[in-house]
C-alpha positions in Angstrom: -59.2 -3.8 -29.8 -60.2 -5.8 -32.8 -62.9 -5.8 -35.5 -63.9 -9.4 -35.1 -67.0 -10.5 -33.2 -66.7 -11.1 -29.5 -66.5 -14.8 -28.4 -65.8 -17.0 -25.5 -62.7 -16.0 -23.5 -62.7 -12.4 -24.7 -62.7 -9.6 -22.2 -65.4 -7.2 -23.3 -67.1 -3.9 -22.4 -70.8 -4.4 -22.3 -72.4 -1.1 -23.4 -75.9 -2.1 -22.1 -74.7 -3.2 -18.7 -72.0 -0.5 -18.5 -69.4 -2.9 -17.2 -66.5 -5.0 -18.2 -66.6 -8.8 -18.2 -65.3 -12.0 -19.8 -67.6 -14.1 -22.0 -67.9 -17.6 -20.5 -70.5 -19.1 -22.8 -72.9 -18.5 -25.7 -76.2 -20.2 -25.6 -78.7 -19.7 -28.4 -77.2 -16.4 -29.3 -77.2 -15.2 -25.7 -73.8 -14.2 -24.3 -73.0 -15.2 -20.7 -70.5 -12.9 -19.0 -68.8 -12.9 -15.6 -66.9 -10.1 -13.8 -63.2 -9.8 -14.7 -62.2 -10.1 -11.1 -63.6 -10.0 -7.6 -66.4 -12.5 -8.1 -70.0 -11.5 -8.5 -73.0 -12.5 -10.4 -73.0 -13.5 -14.1 -75.1 -11.5 -16.5 -76.3 -11.9 -20.1 -76.2 -9.9 -23.3 -78.5 -10.5 -26.3 -76.7 -8.1 -28.6 -73.1 -8.9 -29.6 -72.9 -5.5 -31.4 -73.0 -3.9 -27.9 -69.9 -5.9 -26.7 -66.6 -4.2 -27.4 -63.5 -6.4 -27.2 -61.0 -4.9 -24.7 -58.6 -7.9 -24.5 -58.9 -10.7 -27.0 -58.9 -14.3 -25.7 -55.5 -14.9 -27.5 -53.9 -12.3 -25.2 -55.7 -13.2 -21.9 -52.8 -15.4 -20.7 -50.3 -12.6 -21.4 -52.1 -9.9 -19.4 
């Protein structure tokens, strides 16, 4: 985990949605997330403070 703010490409735990996803975009302060695997619908988060980084984007290719 890291202390920096979550950003595009990070795998995060969304405390509000109670699920893990990858941030694919940020539009007007709204974070767009997709499931880590298995497909499924995208969802949004308006509060970056509720997104906890599980795997930083820098390590995505290594995992």
